N, C-alpha and C positions, 0 to 999 in steps of 0.2 A: 748610138746605132738605132735605126728605125726598125720596128718589128714588122713582120709580114702582114699582120692585121692592120697596122697603120698605113702601110703602102696600099693595101686594097681600099681602105677607107678614103685615102687621098685621091685615088683614081676615080672612085665613085663620086666624090665631091667635085672633081674637075669636070666630070661629064655634065654637071648641072649648069656649067658655063658662068659667064659673068653678067654684066648689065645687058638687059634685053631691049629696053625702050630707047627711043631717040633722045628723050629728055634725060634719061639716066646716062646715056653715052656722052651727051653734052656736058653733064655735070662732072663727069670723071675724066674728061678729055685731057686735062692738064695735071692730073694727079702725080704723074711721074716727075713733072717739072717743079711744081709748087713754088719754091723760092729760088731755085737755080743754084743753090750752094753745092749740090752733089750731082748736078746734071752731067750727063756724058758729053753733051755739047758744051764746050768750054766758053765760047763767045756767044752770048745770047743775042736775039734781035734787040736792037736798041743800044747795044754796046758797040764800042769803037774797035772794029776789026784791025784797023791800021795800028792803033795803039797796042793791041795785043801782039801783032807781028813785030813791032818795034821792041816790045818787052822781051819777046822770045829771042830776037837777034842779040839784044844786050846780054841776056843770060848765056847764050851760046858763045858769044865773044869772051865773056868773063870766065866761064867754066871750061871752055875748050874740050868738049866731049869727043871721044873717039870710039867708033864702033856702035852697034845697035843697042847694047845694054846701057852704055853711058848716055847715048842720045835719048833713050826711053826715060832714064832718070831725070835728065834735064827737062824733058817734056812734062814729067810729073811735077817737078819743081815749079816750072812756069805756070802750069794750069792751077796748081794749088795757090801760088802767089796771086794769080788773077782772082781766084775765088775769095781769097782773104780780103782783097780790095772791095769786092762786091759785098762781102759781109759788113764791112765798115759802112758802106753806103746804105745798106738795108737797115742797119742798126740806127744810123742817123735819121733815116726817114721814119722809122718806128718811134723813136723818141720825140721827134718833132710832131708827129701826129698825136701821140699821147698827151703832149704838153699843149697842143693847140697852136703851135707856132706856124707862121707862114712858111710854105714850102719853097725852097730854092729849086731851080731847074736842075735836074739830074739827067744822066744819060738814059735812065729807065724811068719814064714819066710816072708810071704807076707803082713805083717801088714800095711806097707806104702801104698801099692796098695789098700788094703781094705778101708783105710781111704780116699784115693783119690777118689775111686769110690762111697763110701757111701756119701761123702760130696763134690761132684763134683760141687762146687760153690765157690764164693768168701767169703762166710760166714762159712767156715769150722771151724775156731777156735771158732766162736760164737756158732756153733752147739755143738762142743765138750764141751764148757763151760756150755751150757744149760743142756747137759746130766750129766755133773759133778754135777751141782746144784740139779738136780732131784734125782740123786743117793744119794747125801748127805742127802737130805730131807728124803728120804725113810729109809736110815740107822738110822738116829737119831730118826725118828718117831717110828720105831720098837724098838730101844733101850729104849726109854723113856716109851713106852707102856709095855715092859717087866719089867722095873723097877717098874712101878705102880702095875702091877699084882703081882710081888714078894713081894712088901710091903704089899699089901692087904692080900696075902696068909699068911704072918707072923703076921697078926693081926694089922699091923700099918695102919695109915690112910694116903693114898697117896694124895699128893696135886692135885688139879684140874688142868687139862691141861690149859696152859696159852697162850693167843694170845695177842700181843701188836700191836696196829695200830700206825704208825708213820706218821705224817704230815710234809712233807718237802716243802710244797708250800709257806710257809711264809719265807721271808728273815729276819734273825736276830734272 
């Protein structure tokens, strides 16, 4: 819970505003996009919109959603799957750039530079792996929830969500 003093301080800080100069605005213009892995826009410029729509149609056919909630879950599944594909491409570009290998042509011509700027640190691969794990969790969470809703819709009793705690602190 945020204290009243913190709320007042936040309001005062917000009045100071953000970037003021044109140079500063140009520098932060794409901060929200960075690498596109978490972009609200699913298909980025340079990516194949037709391929995305074909992918969506194949998931819609395979998963057969009914109603707005099931459709929303399929949208989540599709967008997350698309982003996982982008992640593989970004990872490949990053590794090729680091190893000095010649670049093949990708749908996003500057993908290696995007990765380099987005993860301009020694932990670039760790960051890519973290995004991959987050996208996989999101994908399977949506898929499992869709399966539960579809089972319930068909009159079947879906199993309760399952969480398992594993203790690895003991040797043996």
